[in-house]
N, C-alpha and C positions, 0 to 999 in steps of 0.2 A: 725210310721214313715214309709216310702216305703224303702225295701229292694236294695240295690245299690252294682253293681257287675262290675268288670272290664272286663268280658266275659263270657255269661254263655249260652247255647243254650237248647233248647226245642223241641222236635215233638208234631207237631199241632194234635189234633182230628179232626175228622169229622165234620162239620158245619151242623147246621139243615137245611135243604132247607123249605124255605118258600117263597112263591111268593109276589112280590110288587104289589101294584094296578097297573093296566095296563097303568094310567094317570101318573105314577110315571117318574121324569125325572133323569137324571145319577146325583148323588151327587157329589162334589168336591171331588178330582179333575177331571174335565172331560174328560182332555184329557188320563188319566188311564185307564184300562179295567175296565169295571164294568158288574155284572151280576144280573139281577133284581129277578132270581129265588135265588141266594147266595150271597147276597150284600155283604157279610164279608169276603168271600171266599179267596181274595187278601191279605187280613191282612196288608192294608196298614193305618188302624185308620179313616175308614169310620164312624164307627158305635159306637165310644164315642168321646167324648169331653174331654178337658183338659186343665189345667192349671200350670205353673210354676212358683214358688215365687208370684202366685196372678194374673200375666199375663196371658192372652188368648193365646192359641197353636192357631195358624191358618193356614189355607190351603196356600200352595203356587198354586194359581190359573192359573197364568200365566206359560205358558210350556218352554218358553224362560227364564225365571228367575230359573226354574227347572232345566233345562240343563243345565244351568251357574254353578248352585250351587252344581250340581252333579258333574261336571268336576272338580271342587274345591275340593270337598272332596274326590274324587278318589284320588287325589295328596296328601292329608293329611293322609286319613288312609282307608286302601283297606277293612277293616272291617265293614265300615258305607255305608249303600244303602237305595234306598229306601227312600229319605229323601223330602218327600211332606207336610212338616208340619215346621212351623216358629214359634219362639216368636220375634215379632218385636223390641218389645222395650227391653233395655238391662235390664239384672235382676242382683239383688244384690246378692254377694257371700254367705253372710247367709243366704239369703231367695231360692237360687237356688235349692236346694233339696226337697223342699216343692211342691211336684207334686200331684195334686187331679185329678182324673178322674171319670167321669159319664157317662152313657150309654144315646146316643142321641137316637130321636126317630124314627132313622133306625136301630137302634143296641139294644134297649132294650128288642125286642120281641124274638130277636135271641141270643142276650148275656146275658140277663138276670140282675139283679140286682147285683151290683158288691160282690164279694164272698169274695173278700181280698184285702187288699190295691195294688196299683200297683204295678209293678214288673219292675224295672228300670235299664237300664244299660247305664254307663255314659262313654262316650267316650271324654277324653281329645284330643282336635284337634293340640293345640298350644306347645305341652309338657309341659302342666302344671304336678308337680310331686303331685300326691295324694296318702295320705296314706291310705295303706289298708293292711289288714291281709289275710291271706290264710284259709278257712276254708269247711269242708265238710258239702254239702249238699245234703238231699233225694229230687229227685226230683219225686213228686206223681205223675205227668201225666206221665212218663216213668215208667214202671214194668218188671222184668224179673222173671220169673216161681213167680209171684204175689207180688214180693217186689220191693218196689221203687230203682230207680237206682241213686247210690249216685257217684255226681261230686266234683269237687274240683273246687272253685269259688275266685276271690279276691272280698272283702267285705270292702265297704270303712269304715274307722275309724273316720273321721274327719265329722264335722258337717256342712261343710261349703266348697265352692269352690272356689279357688283362681281366677282372673280376666283371660278373654280369650274366645275362642271358644269352643263349645262343641256340640256333637250330643247325643241325650239320647234316648235308646229305650226304650219306655213306654207302657208296655203289661197292660191291661185291662183285668181282672179276672174275669169274671161272672158266676155266677150260670148254665148258660147252657153252654157257651161259652168263647172264647177270642177274641181278638185284638189287634194288635200293631200300634203306632205310632211313626216311627222315626222323631225327632225333633232336628231342629238347634237351638242355640242359642249363645247368647254372654253374659257373664258374666262380672259384675265389683266390683268394691271391695266396 
């Protein structure tokens, strides 16, 4: 099962620079910046695919829809940003924490196979009360004097989500690198 936290931050490592074929087109979302030389550098989720509760995570292809959702999310939670992805169908609360990821054709060479389960941060947007506990976690990707930095995070202690709107920050952790999708979804009973 994936780890879930109320808020957690990590520093990004450098991406490998691998050029795409000249004929490559800008992958979705086409209205966002894209670098053929470093296609995953923006860390907006272009380099992996995901499902939440068995439902596909889809790109918000229309810029007007993206801007409308961005304005809504800004009014609900200042910590939610770059939500270029959505689960269009409602997800059952008992399945909402089942998050699966895999590299796509763009990301397989850059990110590599999955190194560990996805890291998922859950943001309840409608004031849902989520049961959690504080814990100390060693962040292996950030080191001081050779030792991992220890941070405090809130980890969910329940195995379901109550109905309402959510944003998930889903981090794919590959053997070579990582990418992240911010996903908007609605949970039903």
